[in-house]
N, C-alpha and C positions, 0 to 999 in steps of 0.2 A: 504493500500500500504506500510506503514511503517513496519507493521508486516512482510509482504512478504520480504521486503528488509533485515530486521534483520535476518529472517529465512534463506534467501539465503546466507547472509554473514556467518552465522554459518555453513551452509552446505559447503561453499567454504573453510572455515578454517579446517573443518574436512577432506575435500578432499586433502587439501595441506599437512596435516599430514600423509596422506596415500600414497603420491606420490612415495616415495622410494620403498615401498612394491609392488607397481603396476608397477614399472619401467617406469614411465611416468614423464612428465614435465609440468609445468604450465606457460602460457604466459598471462600477464594481461595488460589491457589498461584502463586508467582513463582520461576522457575528458569531453567535453560538446557536447550535441546533441539536436537539436530542442529547444535551450535555457535553457536546464536543465543539471544537472550533469549526467554523463553517465559512464558506465564501461562495459568491456568485460573480462571474465575469460575463457581461453581455455586450456583444458587438453588433451594431446595427447602423444603417445609414440615417435613421431617424431617431434622434436622441429622445424625443417625446415618447416614442413607442418603447424604447429601452426603459425609460423611467416608469411607464405604465406597467410593463411586464415585470420589472423588479418589484414593484409594490404588490402585484398579484402573487408573485413567487413567495415573498415574505409572509403575506397573509396566509398562503397555503401551508407554509412551514409552521406557522403559529397554530393554525387550525389542527394540523395533524399532531403537533406536540400535545394538544389537549385531548388527544385520543390515545396516542401510543407511547408517551414518554413516562419513564419512571421518575423523572425529575420534576414533574408537575403534580403536586399533591391532589389535584382535583381532576386529573385526566381519567379517561375510561379505565386505563390500565391500573392506575393507583387505586381507584375506587373498587375495582374488582379484587385486587390484592388485599385491600383493607376489609372489605365486607364479605368476600367469598361468593358474591353474586352481583350481577349487573343487569338491570332491566333496561330494555330499549337501547341496546348498544348501537354505536354508529356503524354504518355500512363498512367503513374502513377498518374498524376493529374486528368485525366479523370476518372480513376478507383476509386480514393479516393472520388471525388465529387459524382460519381454515387452511391457508397456505402452509402455515407452520405445521399443522396437523398432518397434512399430506407429506411434507418433507420428513416428518418423524416416522410416519408409516413406511416410507420408502427406505429410510436409513435404519429401520428397526430400532428406533429410539436413540440412535447416536446423536441426533439433533433433538433436543427436548426443551421447550420453553419453560417448563415447570421446574427448572433447575435453580430458580431464584432463591429459595430458602437455603440451599446448600452454598450458593455464592455468598449470601449474606453472612452465613456462619464463618466462612473462610475470611471474608472481608473484615469482620469484627475481630476475629482472632489475630490476624496479622497487623491490623491497625494498633492493637494493644501490645503485640509481641512481634515486632518486625523480624523477618528472617528466622523465625523460631517455629519449627513444626513439631517440636517435642511435646508441647502442651495440648495438641489436638486431642479431643475426646472422641475416641473411635466409636464408643457406644452412642454418643450424641450424633455423630456423623451417620451411623447406621439408621438411627431413628429418623433423621432428616431425609436420608435417601429414600426411605419408604414413602415419602410424600412426592417424590419425583416420578411422575408417570403421566405423559400427555393424554393418555386415554381417560384420565379422571377429570377432564374438562368437558363440560356439556356446552355445545355451541349451537345456538339457534338464532334466527333473526330477531326473536323476541327477548331472549335472555341468554346470558353466559354465566355459568356457575361452576364451582368446584365440588367434586364428590367427597372430598376429605377436608376437614378443618386443618388450617395451617399451611395449605398450599399457596403458592404465589407464582406469578409468571414474569418473565423478562422477555421483551421483544428485541433486545439489543443485537441479536444475530440476524434480524430480518427488517426491523423498522427503518434503519438508515437507508437501506436499499429501496424500500417502498417509498419513502419520502423523496429520495433522489429521483426515482422513476416518475413520480407525480409531478415534480417541479420541471423535469426535463420535458414531460408531455405538455405542460403549460407553455413552455418556450416554443415547442413545435407548433402549437396552435397560434401563437403570436407571429409565427413565420420566421423565427430565428434560424439562421444558417451557421452562425458562429457563437458559441457560448461554452463556458465551463461551469459545472455544478459540482461543488465539493461539500457534501453534507454527511460526512462520515464514510460514505461511498462516493465515488467520483464518476461523472459522466461528462462527455464533451460532445459538442455539435460542431461539425465542420473542422476548421483549422484553428479554433480558439484554444 
């Protein structure tokens, strides 16, 4: 991913140098999305369209964060993890969880979004004891691992719920790509031929 980021940055620098010759302008945004550094670079002949598209992209990022992000306490994902059930979930949330479920089935559980409780246990332990695996409680780990099973998520258009108390989901393995695809799709609809989207996953249009 670091190589892709460096290569994309080099391509953007090249594109910037060629803007005058192409009679185009560049609009750039740097911020945070899904808890990570993010950026957008849009290149278009009409700066007004670039600004309009940039606003639409940022609005879409913010909207999806309120569905898929662990870092937003009132997102669909955070409310599901907190309450164990979510009524009237967004279409995006249902779609992401359904895609994740399909990948889990095909990988025989190697990919499993219900790993969040185990991740939280390790995060808390190593935050308190950096570089020290000695104090890990294997009995506690076994107990938490019993909660990790993607088949224990009920997914319908009306409701998403857990079959066991204490379960939690992370979409960090799929949400960034989903948001990146949605934003890239927006730019296609705006008619962009050159752009770079870096939202934890990276996509480019044309030579940007």
